[in-house]
C-alpha positions in Angstrom: 6.6 -2.9 -13.9 6.0 -0.1 -11.7 3.1 0.6 -8.8 2.8 4.4 -7.8 4.4 5.0 -4.1 1.1 6.5 -3.1 -0.8 3.4 -3.9 1.9 1.6 -1.8 1.5 3.9 1.0 -2.3 3.9 1.0 -2.1 0.0 1.0 0.5 -0.2 3.9 -1.9 2.0 5.9 -5.0 -0.3 5.0 -3.3 -3.6 5.8 -1.2 -2.6 8.7 -4.0 -3.6 11.2 -3.8 -7.3 9.6 -0.2 -7.6 11.1 0.0 -9.3 14.1 1.3 -7.5 17.4 4.7 -9.3 18.5 4.2 -10.5 22.2 7.6 -9.9 23.5 9.1 -7.1 21.3 11.9 -5.7 22.3 13.1 -1.9 22.0 11.1 0.6 20.0 7.6 -0.2 19.7 7.1 -1.8 15.9 5.2 0.7 13.6 3.4 -1.9 11.4 2.6 0.8 8.7 6.2 2.0 8.5 7.3 -1.9 8.7 5.2 -2.5 5.5 6.4 0.6 3.8 10.1 -0.1 4.7 10.0 -3.7 3.2 8.5 -2.2 -0.1 11.3 0.4 0.0 14.2 -2.5 0.2 12.2 -4.9 -2.1 11.1 -2.8 -5.1 12.4 0.8 -4.2 9.0 1.6 -3.1 7.5 0.4 -6.1 9.6 1.6 -8.9 10.7 -2.0 -9.8 8.0 -4.5 -9.1 8.9 -6.9 -12.0 9.2 -10.6 -11.1 12.6 -11.8 -9.7 13.8 -15.3 -10.3 14.9 -16.6 -7.0 17.3 -20.0 -7.4 16.3 -21.3 -4.0 12.8 -21.9 -5.6 14.0 -23.2 -8.8 15.2 -26.7 -9.7 17.5 -28.2 -7.3 16.9 -25.5 -5.0 16.2 -25.6 -1.2 12.3 -24.8 -1.7 11.5 -26.3 -5.1 8.1 -27.1 -5.4 7.4 -29.7 -8.3 3.4 -29.0 -8.6 3.7 -25.5 -9.0 6.5 -25.7 -11.2 4.5 -28.2 -13.3 1.7 -25.6 -13.7 3.5 -22.3 -14.0 7.1 -22.9 -15.0 9.5 -20.4 -13.9 7.1 -18.0 -12.7 6.7 -20.5 -9.8 10.5 -19.8 -8.8 9.8 -15.7 -8.7 9.0 -13.2 -6.2 6.4 -10.6 -7.2 5.1 -6.8 -6.4 6.3 -4.2 -4.2 7.0 -6.5 -1.3 8.7 -9.2 -3.6 6.8 -12.1 -2.0 7.6 -15.6 -3.2 5.1 -17.2 -5.5 4.9 -20.2 -3.0 3.7 -18.0 -0.2 0.5 -17.4 -2.0 -2.8 -19.4 -1.8 -2.9 -22.0 -4.7 -5.8 -19.9 -6.2 -3.4 -17.3 -7.3 -2.2 -17.1 -10.8 1.3 -15.5 -11.1 -0.1 -13.9 -14.2 -2.6 -12.0 -11.9 0.3 -10.7 -9.9 1.6 -9.0 -13.0 -1.3 -7.1 -14.3 0.0 -3.6 -15.4 -3.3 -1.5 -14.9 -2.5 1.1 -12.1 -1.3 -1.9 -10.0 -3.3 -1.6 -7.2 -5.3 -5.1 -7.4 -2.1 -7.0 -7.8 -0.1 -5.0 -5.4 -2.9 -5.7 -2.7 -2.9 -9.3 -3.4 1.0 -9.1 -2.9 0.7 -7.1 0.4 -1.6 -9.6 1.7 1.2 -12.3 1.1 3.7 -10.3 2.8 1.5 -9.9 5.9 1.0 -13.7 5.9 4.8 -14.3 5.9 5.2 -11.5 8.7 2.4 -13.1 10.7 4.0 -16.5 10.7 7.3 -15.1 11.8 5.5 -13.0 14.7 3.3 -16.1 15.6 6.7 -18.0 16.1 7.8 -15.1 18.2 10.2 -12.8 16.7 11.3 -10.2 19.3 13.2 -7.6 17.1 13.7 -6.1 13.7 16.5 -8.4 13.0 14.5 -11.6 13.3 12.0 -10.1 11.2 14.4 -9.7 8.7 15.7 -13.0 8.8 11.9 -14.4 8.6 11.3 -12.4 5.7 14.5 -12.5 3.7 16.5 -15.3 5.3 19.9 -15.1 7.1 22.4 -14.7 4.3 22.5 -10.9 4.3 21.0 -9.8 7.7 23.0 -7.0 8.3 22.8 -5.4 4.8 19.2 -6.1 4.4 18.7 -4.4 8.0 20.6 -1.4 7.1 18.7 -0.7 4.0 15.4 -1.3 6.0 16.5 1.2 8.6 17.0 3.6 5.9 13.6 2.9 4.3 11.9 3.0 7.3 13.1 6.6 8.0 11.7 7.6 4.3 8.5 9.7 4.8 5.1 7.8 3.1 4.3 10.0 0.1 1.4 12.1 -0.9 3.2 12.4 -4.4 5.6 10.4 -6.1 8.1 13.2 -6.0 8.5 12.4 -2.3 10.0 9.4 -2.8 12.1 9.8 -5.6 14.4 12.4 -3.7 
């Protein structure tokens, strides 16, 4: 599944004001639009790979296993979705994983996914993250902080497109 990069860019601009401002941020001021854009770059190559990804930590025997959601949705409850690859566990109970996979232009499902990503970021910011490394750990976990942060830095530097060709280069 794909979502056009210009849709992702427009959603980043639309939802960035929903991201909380960190109280004790260290270093260069946080550009919320670029942060959302950069995470989409790391997680889905700016929308070119938005297919659900099965995450073992949310599966049977995993640290974050949710019996009730698994009972209702099977392995879809163990997946991350959309351009920001938000774990299904982070969506409200009213959200269906099937709705996150609609293949229209992707805008509606991507917006729901972005609101989920903003929720994850806001919980981290409310807990007091102070820098990009701490955001990386809160969003993706500590297992590969350096690798994720390196890719995120490169994605943050990518200009937001007016056309898909700008991202593909």
